[in-house]
C-alpha positions, 0 to 999 in steps of 0.5 A: 944920308939916313935922317928925317927926310922932310927936315933934312931936305928943308934945310939942305943946301948941298947938291947930289947926283942921286936922291933915293926916297924910300920912306914908309910908315908901315906899308904906307908912304907918308903924305909929305913925300908926294907933295909939291914942296918936298918934291921941289926940295928934292929937285933943287938938291940935284946936280945937273943931270941928277936923278931922284928915285921914289919907291911907292906902294900903291894901295889906293888908285885915286891917291896914286893918280893924285900923287903921280900928277903932283910928281909930274908937275915937278918932274916933267920927265917923270917915269914910272916903273910898275912892279905890281903894287910897288911903283918906282918913279924917277925924275931928273933935274 
């Protein structure tokens, strides 16, 4: 699905095996992507054993730490794959 992610997830009632969030404004991840309401909507939209994948470019270490902390409050089993400034974060239902 290619749509406004924030609007789509807030109205979504379907469940998916995989949700990939790869959203940038320029080279910056919009703030809503790593906020609890959006992440909870993603989690609630997963099938049992579903996975969410977020692509994140880390420019600011303190912002990254805050974002990761929020992610892990929603996805306790969250994992980070460090690819330099690029991070791929996964979590499951």
